[in-house]
Structure formats: C-alpha cells, structure tokens
C-alpha positions as CSV (number, residue, x, y, z in Angstrom):
1,X,-6.7,92.5,167.9
2,X,-8.1,95.7,166.8
3,X,-5.6,98.1,164.9
4,X,-4.1,100.2,167.0
5,X,-5.0,103.7,165.0
6,X,-2.4,106.3,164.1
7,X,-3.7,109.8,164.6
8,X,-1.5,113.2,162.1
9,X,-0.4,116.3,164.5
10,X,-2.6,118.9,163.4
11,X,0.5,121.1,163.2
12,X,2.8,119.5,161.2
13,X,1.8,120.0,157.7
14,X,4.6,119.8,156.0
15,X,3.8,115.7,155.3
16,X,1.4,116.8,153.0
17,X,3.8,118.6,150.7
18,X,1.9,121.0,148.3
19,X,-1.4,121.1,150.2
20,X,-0.3,123.5,152.5
21,X,-1.5,126.4,149.8
22,X,-5.0,125.2,150.6
23,X,-5.3,126.1,154.2
24,X,-6.2,130.0,155.1
25,X,-3.8,132.1,156.3
26,X,-4.0,133.0,159.7
27,X,-3.7,137.0,160.8
28,X,-0.9,138.8,160.7
29,X,1.1,140.5,163.7
30,X,-1.4,143.9,163.1
31,X,-4.3,141.4,163.8
32,X,-5.6,141.7,159.9
33,X,-6.9,139.1,158.2
34,X,-6.1,138.0,154.8
35,X,-8.5,139.6,151.9
36,X,-12.1,138.8,151.7
37,X,-13.0,136.3,149.1
38,X,-14.2,136.8,146.1
39,X,-18.3,136.6,145.4
40,X,-19.8,133.5,145.7
41,X,-16.5,131.5,146.7
42,X,-16.5,129.4,149.2
43,X,-14.5,129.9,152.9
44,X,-12.4,126.7,153.1
45,X,-13.0,125.0,156.2
46,X,-10.3,121.8,156.7
47,X,-11.6,118.3,157.2
48,X,-11.3,116.7,160.6
49,X,-7.7,114.6,161.1
50,X,-9.5,111.6,160.8
51,X,-7.6,108.3,162.4
52,X,-5.5,105.5,160.2
53,X,-6.9,101.9,159.7
54,X,-5.3,99.1,158.8
55,X,-6.3,95.3,157.5
56,X,-4.5,92.4,160.1
57,X,-1.7,91.7,157.7
58,X,-0.4,95.8,157.0
59,X,2.6,96.4,158.5
60,X,1.5,99.3,159.6
61,X,-0.7,98.4,162.0
62,X,1.4,96.3,164.0
63,X,3.3,96.9,167.4
64,X,6.3,97.0,167.8
65,X,6.4,93.9,170.2
66,X,4.5,92.0,167.0
67,X,6.5,93.2,164.7
68,X,9.4,91.9,166.7
69,X,7.9,88.1,167.2
70,X,7.4,88.1,163.6
71,X,10.8,88.8,163.1
72,X,12.1,86.8,165.2
73,X,9.4,84.0,163.7
74,X,11.0,84.8,160.2
75,X,14.7,84.5,161.5
76,X,14.0,80.8,163.1
77,X,12.3,79.8,159.7
78,X,14.6,80.2,157.7
79,X,17.6,78.8,159.5
80,X,15.6,75.8,159.7
81,X,14.9,75.5,156.1
82,X,18.2,76.0,155.7
83,X,19.5,73.5,158.4
84,X,16.8,71.5,156.9
85,X,18.5,71.6,152.9
86,X,21.8,70.9,154.5
87,X,21.1,67.9,156.6
88,X,19.1,66.5,153.7
89,X,22.4,67.0,151.1
90,X,23.8,65.4,153.5
91,X,22.1,62.0,154.3
92,X,21.6,62.0,150.3
93,X,25.8,62.2,150.0
94,X,27.4,59.0,149.5
95,X,31.0,58.1,149.0
96,X,32.5,57.2,145.7
97,X,33.8,53.5,146.5
98,X,35.2,53.4,143.1
99,X,37.7,50.4,142.0
100,X,40.7,49.6,144.0
101,X,43.3,47.5,142.3
102,X,44.4,45.4,145.2
103,X,48.2,43.6,145.6
104,X,48.7,40.4,148.5
105,X,50.3,42.0,151.4
106,X,50.5,39.8,154.3
107,X,49.5,35.8,154.7
108,X,48.4,34.3,157.9
109,X,47.9,30.2,157.7
110,X,49.4,26.9,158.6
111,X,52.4,26.3,160.9
112,X,53.8,29.8,161.1
113,X,50.5,31.3,161.7
114,X,51.0,32.3,165.3
115,X,54.4,32.7,164.7
116,X,52.7,36.2,163.3
117,X,50.8,36.6,166.8
118,X,51.8,38.1,170.5
119,X,49.9,36.3,173.1
120,X,48.7,38.5,175.1
121,X,48.6,37.0,178.9
122,X,47.8,40.4,181.0
123,X,44.5,41.7,183.4
124,X,41.9,41.5,180.8
125,X,40.7,45.2,180.6
126,X,36.8,44.0,179.7
127,X,36.5,42.7,183.1
128,X,36.0,39.1,181.7
129,X,36.3,35.7,184.5
130,X,39.3,34.4,182.2
131,X,42.8,33.8,182.5
132,X,44.7,34.7,179.4
133,X,48.0,32.8,179.2
134,X,51.2,33.3,177.0
135,X,52.6,30.9,174.3
136,X,54.4,28.4,176.3
137,X,51.5,28.2,178.6
138,X,49.2,28.0,175.0
139,X,50.9,25.2,173.7
140,X,51.4,22.6,177.1
141,X,47.3,23.2,177.4
142,X,46.7,22.5,173.6
143,X,44.6,25.5,173.4
144,X,46.4,26.9,170.3
145,X,47.9,24.6,167.5
146,X,48.3,24.2,163.6
147,X,48.6,22.8,160.4
148,X,49.0,23.2,157.1
149,X,45.1,23.3,156.5
150,X,43.8,25.5,159.4
151,X,44.7,26.6,162.3
152,X,42.6,26.2,166.4
153,X,43.0,28.8,169.4
154,X,40.0,27.7,172.0
155,X,39.3,27.8,175.7
156,X,40.5,25.3,178.6
157,X,37.8,22.4,178.5
158,X,39.8,20.1,181.6
159,X,40.2,22.6,184.7
160,X,36.8,21.3,187.3
161,X,37.6,24.1,189.1
162,X,39.4,27.8,187.4
163,X,38.6,29.4,190.7
164,X,40.4,32.0,189.0
165,X,38.9,32.0,185.1
166,X,39.2,30.0,183.2
167,X,42.2,30.0,180.8
168,X,41.8,30.8,177.0
169,X,43.9,33.0,174.4
170,X,44.2,36.6,172.7
171,X,46.4,37.3,169.8
172,X,47.3,40.4,168.3
173,X,48.9,41.2,165.3
174,X,52.8,43.0,165.0
175,X,51.5,44.2,162.0
176,X,49.4,46.8,162.3
177,X,47.5,48.9,159.4
178,X,46.2,51.6,158.1
179,X,43.5,50.8,155.5
180,X,43.3,47.5,153.2
181,X,41.2,44.5,152.5
182,X,41.4,42.0,154.7
183,X,39.7,38.3,153.9
184,X,38.8,35.9,157.2
185,X,38.4,32.5,156.2
186,X,36.4,30.5,159.2
187,X,36.1,27.5,159.5
188,X,34.7,27.8,163.0
189,X,33.3,30.3,165.6
190,X,33.2,29.5,169.7
191,X,29.6,29.5,170.9
192,X,28.6,28.5,174.4
193,X,27.0,30.1,177.6
194,X,29.5,32.6,179.5
195,X,31.8,33.3,175.6
196,X,32.3,36.6,174.8
197,X,34.6,36.0,172.0
198,X,35.7,38.5,168.6
199,X,37.5,38.9,165.7
200,X,38.4,42.8,165.4
201,X,41.2,45.3,164.8
202,X,42.2,48.2,167.2
203,X,45.5,50.1,168.1
204,X,45.1,48.9,171.6
205,X,48.2,51.6,172.9
206,X,45.6,54.4,171.9
207,X,42.1,53.3,172.5
208,X,39.8,54.6,170.8
209,X,41.7,57.6,169.3
210,X,42.8,55.3,167.2
211,X,39.4,53.6,166.6
212,X,38.0,49.9,167.1
213,X,36.5,47.8,164.2
214,X,34.6,44.7,165.7
215,X,34.8,42.6,162.1
216,X,33.1,39.3,164.2
217,X,31.7,39.9,167.9
218,X,29.2,37.7,169.6
219,X,28.7,36.5,172.7
220,X,27.2,33.4,174.6
221,X,25.0,30.7,172.4
222,X,25.1,33.6,169.8
223,X,21.8,32.0,167.9
224,X,21.3,36.0,167.0
225,X,24.2,36.8,164.7
226,X,26.7,38.5,164.5
227,X,27.4,42.3,164.6
228,X,29.8,44.4,163.0
229,X,30.8,47.3,164.7
230,X,32.6,50.2,164.9
231,X,33.7,52.4,168.4
232,X,35.7,56.2,168.3
233,X,35.7,59.2,169.9
234,X,33.4,61.7,169.0
235,X,31.9,63.4,166.3
236,X,31.6,59.9,164.5
237,X,27.8,59.0,163.2
238,X,26.0,57.1,161.1
239,X,22.9,58.5,160.3
240,X,23.7,59.0,156.7
241,X,23.3,57.1,153.8
242,X,24.1,53.9,153.3
243,X,24.2,50.5,151.6
244,X,23.8,47.4,153.9
245,X,22.0,44.7,154.2
246,X,22.3,44.0,157.7
247,X,20.2,45.9,160.3
248,X,21.6,49.5,161.9
249,X,21.6,49.6,165.6
250,X,23.1,52.8,167.3
251,X,24.4,55.1,164.3
252,X,26.7,57.6,166.8
253,X,30.1,55.5,167.1
254,X,31.2,57.8,169.9
255,X,32.8,55.1,173.0
256,X,30.9,57.3,175.1
257,X,27.3,56.6,174.6
258,X,25.6,53.7,175.2
259,X,27.9,52.2,177.2
260,X,30.1,52.0,174.9
261,X,28.0,50.3,172.4
262,X,29.3,52.0,169.6
263,X,27.7,52.1,165.8
264,X,27.0,48.4,164.5
265,X,25.0,46.3,162.2
266,X,23.2,43.6,162.8
267,X,23.3,40.0,160.4
268,X,21.4,37.3,160.4
269,X,21.5,34.0,162.2
270,X,24.0,32.2,159.5
271,X,26.6,34.5,160.4
272,X,27.6,33.4,163.4
273,X,27.7,30.2,165.7
274,X,26.1,26.5,165.4
275,X,24.3,27.7,161.7
276,X,27.5,29.0,160.6
277,X,29.4,26.6,161.5
278,X,27.1,23.4,160.6
279,X,27.6,25.5,156.6
280,X,31.6,24.9,156.6
281,X,31.7,28.2,158.0
282,X,32.4,30.8,155.5
283,X,34.6,34.4,154.8
284,X,34.5,38.2,156.5
285,X,35.8,40.6,154.1
286,X,36.5,44.1,155.7
287,X,37.6,46.6,153.4
288,X,39.1,49.8,155.4
289,X,39.5,52.6,153.2
290,X,39.5,56.5,152.9
291,X,35.8,56.2,151.4
292,X,34.2,54.6,153.9
293,X,34.5,50.9,156.0
294,X,32.5,47.6,154.3
295,X,32.2,43.9,155.9
296,X,30.7,41.4,153.7
297,X,29.8,37.8,154.6
298,X,29.2,34.4,152.6
299,X,28.5,31.3,153.1
300,X,31.3,28.7,152.6
301,X,29.3,27.8,149.2
302,X,28.5,31.5,148.1
303,X,32.4,32.7,148.6
304,X,33.3,34.7,145.1
305,X,35.8,32.9,142.8
306,X,38.3,36.3,143.2
307,X,38.4,35.3,147.0
308,X,38.3,31.6,146.9
309,X,40.7,31.4,144.0
310,X,44.0,32.0,145.2
311,X,45.4,33.1,141.9
312,X,42.7,36.1,141.3
313,X,42.9,39.4,143.1
314,X,39.6,40.2,145.0
315,X,37.6,43.0,144.1
316,X,35.1,44.7,146.4
317,X,33.0,46.7,143.9
318,X,31.9,43.1,142.4
319,X,30.7,41.9,145.2
320,X,27.7,43.5,145.5
321,X,25.4,45.4,148.7
322,X,28.2,45.0,152.1
323,X,26.5,43.1,155.3
324,X,27.3,46.7,157.0
325,X,28.4,50.6,155.7
326,X,29.8,52.5,157.6
327,X,30.7,55.6,154.9
328,X,32.6,58.7,155.6
329,X,30.0,60.8,155.0
330,X,29.9,61.8,159.3
331,X,33.1,60.4,159.6
332,X,36.7,60.8,158.6
333,X,37.8,57.3,158.7
334,X,41.3,57.7,157.4
335,X,42.2,60.1,160.3
336,X,39.8,57.6,163.4
337,X,41.1,54.0,162.2
338,X,44.8,54.4,162.2
339,X,47.1,51.7,163.0
340,X,45.6,48.4,163.4
341,X,46.2,45.6,164.5
342,X,43.7,41.5,164.2
343,X,43.1,40.7,167.2
344,X,41.5,37.4,168.0
345,X,40.1,36.5,171.6
346,X,38.2,34.4,173.4
347,X,36.8,36.4,176.7
348,X,34.5,34.3,179.1
349,X,31.6,36.8,181.3
350,X,32.8,40.4,180.9
351,X,30.7,43.4,180.7
352,X,29.1,41.5,178.1
353,X,29.5,38.1,178.3
354,X,27.9,38.2,181.7
355,X,25.5,41.2,181.1
356,X,22.3,39.3,182.8
357,X,20.3,41.0,178.9
358,X,22.2,38.7,177.0
359,X,23.5,35.2,179.9
360,X,20.0,35.3,181.7
361,X,17.5,37.0,179.4
362,X,17.8,36.1,176.3
363,X,20.0,32.7,175.9
364,X,18.6,31.3,179.3
365,X,22.0,30.6,180.7
366,X,22.2,28.6,184.0
367,X,23.0,30.7,187.6
368,X,25.6,32.8,187.4
369,X,28.3,33.5,184.8
370,X,30.9,33.4,186.8
371,X,29.7,30.3,189.1
372,X,29.2,28.2,185.4
373,X,32.3,29.3,183.6
374,X,34.2,27.6,187.0
375,X,32.5,25.0,187.1
376,X,31.5,23.6,183.8
377,X,34.7,22.7,182.0
378,X,32.7,19.6,179.5
379,X,30.3,23.2,178.6
380,X,32.8,24.8,176.5
381,X,33.8,22.0,173.8
382,X,32.4,24.6,170.9
383,X,34.4,26.8,172.4
384,X,36.9,27.5,169.7
385,X,38.0,29.4,166.4
386,X,39.4,27.5,163.3
387,X,41.0,29.7,160.8
388,X,41.9,28.6,157.4
389,X,44.0,32.1,156.7
390,X,44.0,35.6,156.9
391,X,45.0,37.5,154.0
392,X,45.4,41.3,153.5
393,X,45.5,43.2,150.5
394,X,46.2,47.3,150.2
395,X,45.9,49.3,147.4
396,X,48.5,48.3,144.1
C-alpha cells in the first residue's frame, strides 16, 4: 500500500517555532513594504511546501483503519500469550501426594460381610434387563453366600424363561465415606455376554452432585480389561499433568458430555475377567483424598507386603505409579466427591451391556442382549463376584 501523504497548511507557521523569523514581512496597513535588503543580499523566497513521506513500517504513515487493525491484533496476541502461559502453568502443575499415615477403620469380610450392606431391590436406574432381589430372596436362590474365607454374589443360572429380566444382586454399603484408602481384595470377577458388572462408590441420593468413582466397571466378555472412571457435574477436567500407567480416554468428567462416559483410564487385559481370574484375582486399591484420586491394580502374585500383611499399614507412597490418576489440578476433589457408599452389582444388558458397539461389534455376542439373557441361564456360570475382603483406611 502506498504511503499516505500529509500536507502542512501554509498559514500555520507556528508549528515551526523560531523559523517564522525568516519569512519576509508583509505590507502594513498603509501598503508600505518593509525596508529594502542591504546591497548584495538576496531576497528570501520560502520554499514550496513538500509532501511528508514515511516508510511502510512507520506509524505516522498508517491510516486510522490500519492502526485499529494492528492494535486489535496486538491485543489478541497479548491475550493469547497470557492464556497460553496460564494453561501451560496449569498443565505443568501437579498435586503433592505426600505420605498419609492411615489407620484401619472398617473391614468387610467373612460371614458378617453382607450385614454391612443393604440389598437394593428397586427398578434398575440404568434400564437393565434385571431383577435386583432383596436379601431373603437372594438367600433362598443362593445368589449371595459367605464363608470365613470369601463371599460370593452372583446372577441366577436356573430360570429358563426370565421374561421380566434375570435375577441378580446389587449391594450398597450402610457406611459412607468422604475420603480414605479402600483395599478391595477380589478373587473372581464376573464376565459373559449380557453382563454389566461394577464395583464403585457414589452417593445414590445425590448423584451426580456428590460424584461417582467406578473402581471396576466392564461389560460382556470384558477381554479388554478394566476402566477406572469418574463421573461429576460440570467443571471437572483431567487435561492436566498426570502420572499413570493406564490409557486415558475422555478427559472431561461431566456426566452431561459423551453420553455420560465420564473421564476414564483403561487398564490392560489382565486387570479383569478370565485372565485376572486365572491368575488368582488381585487387589484394587483406591485412594480418595484432597490432592486427587488414584487407583492401583496388583495381580495376586505382586500384592505389596503392606497390603497382604494384616499387621502392616498400607503406604501408597511406596507403591509406584498408579494405574489411574485423577489429580485436583482442575477438579476440586474434596467438594465433588462426598458421602460415598461402596456398591457392588451385576447388571444385565442396560445402557452399556446392550450397547451394540460392545455387545455385537466388539464381543460378537448372539442375537439381542435381552433375548440372550432371558433364555440362556447356563451361560451365566461365570457371572459372579467373589471377594476376599474390603478394607477402609483413613488418615490417623
């Protein structure tokens, strides 16, 4: 673009300061000119005004429009730099998972295990083809039973025409927790076409305001392994620095996004199902604290001594990198996860188990989920949880 030229008005000499003294005097009111110049002196004739010209980069040569555009661009650049710096700082931040001295506060094990739970027997809130039964019905159908060594909860394997959904169990602990270290010793995980099992924590009366933590959640044959997942209201994100061995999927935990998929971390195949069962099961450890939420999985052969030894106190700071890490960098953990009950259930079909992406395309299960569940009781022989114990520790 050519430089715009600016002209100085001939009558405006004041801008040149003392230079006005060099201009000839004009005729006075009587028409007299000034005194003549001395001999040999040349009469001063002012030079013709010239146009000012500036290089392209000089602001004096810019139009008002150009100045406004450049000013706006500078503002955008400054904002981008500030936002980038803030986001970069946020992504490099990491909470202080310092050592906590834990003490054992609750043990769920042996023949008293089920005494510490309520049996949920209402309609399935996730649209499963299931009948959750109360304790007396569960006992009569042998769907839950306990010994000194372990407890079992399972799906009905006898009814050949479960027209209203197959009978199963959902347990909800009578005690709830705002924080703690939860040690789940699992001997067998349920798997098979049509299943949607989970071991999780939530406040069922204030969901999703008080959050949900899916410690173990899979569906159908579950050869992909387990995913640890959080569900919250809006404003909780995990697009920050994390230290975990699992593979993160969605980083927005808001239940209103991605069809309530939450923010999950996928573990390897040995973290669930047949592979885990054949290894003798293992231990899931979940730490819920202000700094964040972390989950570890330990196969039976590599459970830390401070977990397997009942006389020791678990110390997560000595366990190495967690399977899943949900730091508090962009999620206020203490305000979003409260009043958490322990829930164990085996749903059938439902929003996840019957999902075509999993039931048909990934696991190649037969027919429709509901027809399969209704008429094939013999296919649910592996549809059971077996727990050795649950232990809950809190800061001493």
